Structures are given as structure tokens and as C-alpha cells.
VEXLO-665195 format. One line per field, with one value per residue (C-alpha): x, y, z; residue in one letter. Coordinates in nm, 2 decimals, m for minus. Example, Ala and Ser with C-alpha at 12.3 -4.5 7.8 and 13.67 -1.06 7.14 Angstrom:
2
px: c(1.23 1.37)
py: c(m0.45 m0.11)
pz: c(0.78 0.71)
res: c(a s)
This chain:
282
px: c(m1.31 m1.32 m1.36 m1.36 m1.35 m1.07 m1.11 m1.45 m1.50 m1.95 m2.14 m1.83 m1.88 m1.58 m1.52 m1.28 m1.16 m1.06 m1.35 m1.44 m1.07 m0.98 m0.80 m1.02 m1.37 m1.29 m1.17 m1.52 m1.70 m1.50 m1.56 m1.92 m1.92 m1.80 m2.06 m1.89 m2.08 m1.91 m1.93 m1.77 m1.62 m1.45 m1.43 m1.64 m2.00 m2.13 m1.91 m1.96 m2.31 m2.35 m2.13 m2.34 m2.65 m2.43 m2.33 m2.68 m2.85 m2.58 m2.71 m2.48 m2.49 m2.32 m2.33 m2.19 m2.08 m1.93 m1.65 m1.31 m1.06 m0.88 m1.19 m1.24 m1.62 m1.69 m1.51 m1.65 m2.04 m1.97 m1.87 m2.21 m2.37 m2.21 m2.33 m2.69 m2.69 m2.50 m2.49 m2.18 m1.78 m1.56 m1.27 m1.13 m0.91 m0.73 m0.72 m0.74 m0.42 m0.23 m0.01 0.06 0.21 0.36 0.49 0.69 1.05 0.94 1.17 1.37 1.39 1.54 1.40 1.52 1.23 0.98 0.71 0.68 0.28 0.24 0.45 0.28 m0.07 0.09 0.19 m0.15 m0.36 m0.16 m0.04 m0.30 m0.56 m0.47 m0.35 m0.69 m0.95 m0.76 m0.77 m1.18 m1.20 m0.96 m1.16 m1.52 m1.27 m1.16 m1.52 m1.64 m1.31 m1.23 m1.14 m0.92 m0.69 m0.50 m0.31 m0.22 0.15 0.35 0.67 0.76 0.79 1.04 1.24 1.21 1.12 1.31 1.09 0.83 0.98 0.71 0.50 0.77 0.82 0.47 0.41 0.72 0.57 0.23 0.44 0.64 0.28 0.13 0.43 0.40 0.04 0.06 0.23 0.04 m0.28 m0.19 m0.05 m0.36 m0.63 m0.48 m0.73 m0.91 m0.87 m0.72 m0.50 m0.32 m0.16 m0.07 m0.07 0.19 0.11 0.37 0.29 m0.04 m0.17 m0.46 m0.68 m0.49 m0.13 m0.12 0.00 0.33 0.38 0.27 0.30 0.01 m0.04 m0.11 0.13 0.48 0.60 0.75 1.13 0.97 0.73 1.05 1.30 0.95 0.95 1.36 1.32 1.00 1.09 0.73 0.74 0.45 0.23 m0.01 m0.43 m0.62 m0.81 m0.50 m0.49 m0.83 m0.68 m0.43 m0.68 m0.92 m0.64 m0.58 m0.93 m1.03 m0.93 m0.64 m0.49 m0.55 m0.17 m0.07 0.00 0.22 0.29 0.37 0.26 0.42 0.17 0.47 0.54 0.86 0.99 1.08 1.31 1.51 1.85 1.88 2.21 2.22 1.97 1.67 1.68 1.96 2.21 2.49)
py: c(0.01 m0.25 m0.10 m0.35 m0.09 m0.24 0.03 m0.03 m0.06 m0.02 m0.29 m0.37 m0.37 m0.20 m0.18 0.06 0.14 0.45 0.62 0.88 1.03 1.31 1.08 0.80 0.98 1.13 0.82 0.65 0.95 0.92 0.52 0.57 0.85 0.56 0.30 0.11 0.00 0.15 0.06 0.30 0.15 0.35 0.42 0.72 0.56 0.93 1.05 0.76 0.77 1.10 1.06 0.76 0.99 1.22 0.94 0.84 1.17 1.25 0.91 0.67 0.34 0.32 0.23 0.36 0.12 0.23 m0.02 m0.03 m0.21 m0.31 m0.53 m0.88 m0.92 m0.59 m0.65 m0.95 m0.82 m0.52 m0.78 m0.93 m0.58 m0.57 m0.90 m0.81 m0.51 m0.58 m0.92 m0.96 m0.81 m0.82 m0.57 m0.45 m0.09 m0.10 0.28 0.29 0.43 0.72 0.90 1.02 1.31 1.10 0.86 1.17 1.28 1.66 1.96 1.97 1.62 1.28 0.93 0.80 1.01 0.83 0.64 0.30 0.29 0.55 0.37 0.07 0.26 0.37 0.05 m0.11 0.10 0.09 m0.28 m0.44 m0.28 m0.39 m0.69 m0.77 m0.67 m0.86 m1.17 m1.13 m1.03 m1.27 m1.58 m1.45 m1.41 m1.76 m1.88 m1.67 m1.79 m1.39 m1.10 m0.79 m0.62 m0.30 m0.19 0.15 0.20 0.56 0.73 0.70 0.29 0.32 0.60 0.69 1.02 1.14 1.21 0.97 0.59 0.48 0.54 0.46 0.13 0.04 0.13 m0.08 m0.34 m0.29 m0.28 m0.64 m0.78 m0.69 m0.87 m1.14 m1.21 m1.23 m1.56 m1.66 m1.63 m1.86 m2.12 m2.12 m2.06 m2.20 m2.21 m1.86 m1.55 m1.30 m1.03 m0.86 m0.50 m0.12 0.23 0.40 0.82 1.05 1.41 1.51 1.88 1.79 1.96 1.70 1.82 2.15 2.30 2.06 2.21 2.57 2.85 3.02 3.26 2.92 3.05 3.02 2.68 2.53 2.36 2.08 2.15 2.30 2.00 1.77 1.99 2.00 1.64 1.60 1.61 1.72 2.02 2.05 1.84 1.57 1.56 1.34 1.21 1.18 0.83 0.77 0.67 0.39 0.26 0.21 0.02 m0.21 m0.23 m0.34 m0.56 m0.31 m0.48 m0.85 m0.92 m0.70 m0.86 m0.82 m0.46 m0.12 0.13 0.49 0.83 1.05 1.28 1.12 1.16 0.77 0.81 1.09 1.03 1.37 1.37 1.71 2.01 1.91 2.26 2.23 1.99 1.86)
pz: c(m3.68 m3.40 m3.03 m2.75 m2.50 m2.28 m2.03 m1.95 m1.59 m1.63 m1.41 m1.18 m0.79 m0.65 m0.21 m0.17 0.19 0.31 0.13 0.37 0.27 0.03 m0.22 m0.23 m0.20 m0.51 m0.67 m0.55 m0.74 m1.06 m1.04 m1.02 m1.30 m1.51 m1.45 m1.14 m0.83 m0.51 m0.16 0.04 0.34 0.63 1.01 0.93 0.92 0.86 0.59 0.39 0.40 0.28 0.01 m0.12 m0.11 m0.33 m0.61 m0.57 m0.62 m0.93 m1.14 m1.01 m0.76 m0.41 m0.05 0.27 0.52 0.84 0.94 1.07 0.88 1.19 1.30 1.11 1.19 1.08 0.74 0.65 0.77 0.51 0.26 0.35 0.27 m0.04 m0.16 0.00 m0.20 m0.54 m0.58 m0.59 m0.57 m0.78 m0.67 m0.34 m0.33 0.00 0.03 0.38 0.57 0.69 0.95 1.29 1.43 1.72 1.47 1.29 1.40 1.52 1.39 1.72 1.82 1.70 1.61 1.95 2.08 1.92 2.13 1.98 2.06 1.79 1.54 1.59 1.54 1.21 1.12 1.23 1.04 0.69 0.68 0.91 0.73 0.40 0.55 0.72 0.41 0.21 0.39 0.40 0.03 m0.13 0.08 m0.17 m0.45 m0.46 m0.42 m0.69 m0.88 m0.98 m0.80 m0.80 m0.55 m0.57 m0.23 m0.18 m0.12 m0.12 m0.23 0.08 0.07 m0.22 m0.11 0.24 0.38 0.62 0.98 0.91 0.96 1.09 0.72 0.54 0.70 0.72 0.31 0.25 0.42 0.19 m0.08 0.00 0.05 m0.28 m0.43 m0.18 m0.17 m0.59 m0.60 m0.30 m0.43 m0.71 m0.46 m0.23 m0.51 m0.84 m1.11 m0.99 m1.17 m0.88 m0.96 m0.70 m0.79 m0.60 m0.71 m0.55 m0.52 m0.49 m0.36 m0.44 m0.30 m0.06 0.18 0.40 0.32 0.17 0.49 0.45 0.10 0.09 0.36 0.51 0.18 m0.01 m0.26 m0.12 m0.11 0.25 0.26 0.24 m0.10 m0.25 m0.21 m0.36 m0.65 m0.67 m0.68 m0.90 m1.29 m1.39 m1.18 m1.02 m0.74 m0.86 m0.77 m0.66 m1.02 m1.14 m0.94 m1.14 m1.49 m1.33 m1.10 m1.39 m1.60 m1.30 m1.31 m1.67 m1.92 m2.02 m1.73 m1.75 m1.78 m1.46 m1.14 m0.87 m0.96 m0.85 m1.06 m0.95 m1.00 m0.87 m1.18 m1.22 m0.82 m0.82 m1.12 m1.04 m0.84 m0.73 m0.90 m1.11 m1.13 m1.36 m1.50 m1.65 m1.86 m1.66)
res: c(m h n d n k f d i s g q v i a v t g a g g v l f g a v s k a l a v r g a k v a l l d l l g d k v e k l a a e i n a e g g q a i g i g c s v l d m s q t s q a l r t i i d k f g q c d a l i n g a g g n r t g a c v s p d g r f t d l d l n e l d k v f e l n y k g t f l p t q v f c k y f a e q g h g n v i n t s s m s a l a p l t n v p g y s n a k a a v t n f t q w l a v q v k v d f p g t d i r v n e i a p g f l d t t q n h s l l f e s d n r t l t k r g e s i l a h t p m g r f g n p d e l v g p l i m l l s k a g s f m h g t t i c i d g g f n a y s g v g p l n e k t)
């Protein structure tokens, strides 16, 4: 029986931004376990250096690099460090992003009350924090002749959620950028094998958003948690490990003809129109 293991990522050098966070810290560990050499980039240098040490202690290969994805010189230096350490870089996963309380509509407020400076910061982190590293790494990928860019969007980009206009708008911009760039890299760098795709996670139960989904007893759903599950056909929240399989597909030969696409990892949230209850035939 022939088995060419199209899902093999061993030996690949993969840069992961936002690796100091829960989601992409877990992703980085999972990639290292499968033989990838992982460069962990995050503004919190101490945190990713510690994570890299843990990965190395368990037999993996990783380096932690303190880096602001909003700073061109720092990001360029991070790439040079990766090449000095591992000899090359094959892929960039843009995991850096997030939201700010000041960019959310408060329970007793309105969107007209929002501080535009706070919206700017959310948009800058999510959009510019994806655009800038992609510029830096794609220049290198073009010289190398191949590369792989994977961006991180959100369900909020595809089905805007109440109260988070800055985050929803910024992630929608990331999705538009992913599609635009998939075409542009072929215009700017003809003959190279550079692929661009993105994942769009749904609602994952992590330490960062657990309190938004569950009450203080850690069992009772909040109103928002109830609403999310009522619109999720699989009837549960996801976990960070469930991002790994789709990422491996995009990173490996299995995804060699995937370009400019968005993979929803959402338990069916994006597929449900909201018409009719999920638990009975209508």
C-alpha cells in the first residue's frame, strides 16, 4: 500500500505570531510535536522564550523571539533570527490579534459612545498586525521561491457579532486581505509557489473568554454563551487543539491547491441561518 503522508510537516520552519497567547501557544506546541521547527513571536518575549524552552525540553525545536508585529524593524529582525537559527523559513501563521474593552459597546451604552482611538488600536493590532508581518515574510518567500501564509480571521468577520464593532470590522478586513493577497502574490511574484489562506475560529472555551461564556460557577452558561450554543449545530464550544488539524492541512502537501480560502472551525455556526430551532424538525 502506498502512503506518501501528505499531511507531514516535519522539518518545516514555521513562524507563529501571537504565540504567547493561549490559542497559538497551544498550536505552536502541537506543530513542534509533529516535527516542525517553530519560531514563536510575541510582544511578550519572556513568555515565548519560556514556551520555547518547554518545547525544547520535550524534544521539539523552537525559539522564542520578542517582537512587535506593528514594528517593521523588529519583525524583519525576527525573520533574520529565524534564518540564522534554522536556515530558512517555510511558513508564517499570523496569530496575533485581539480585542479591547474600550472598543466594545458596554451593556448600558451605545455604539455612538465608542472611543475611536480604541477602535484604531483594535484595527491596528488585527489588520496591520497581519499586513506588516506578511509584507516582511513574503519578500523573503519570493526570494526563496516558496512560502505559506496563514491568517487568522473569526466568525465575527463572517457574521458580525453585537457589541464588538472594532474586532468584527478588523477581522473582516483580514478576510478581505487574505483573498486580495492570494491574487496579488501571483501578480507580484510570478513563478513562485506562495500560498495564502486563513482559518476562522468559532467560539473556543479558553481562559481568556471563559467568563464570557460561563457564570462564576463554571457550569451555568451566560446569556451570550446560551445564544452561541443555540446557533451552533454541534451544540458545544471548541477547544484550541481543534485548530491544529486544519492548520496542518494548510501547511502540508494536503493543501497544495488551497489558495485564497477561509476554513471555518466553528461547529457549524456560520452555516446556521438562525431560522427554526436546532433541536426539532420544522
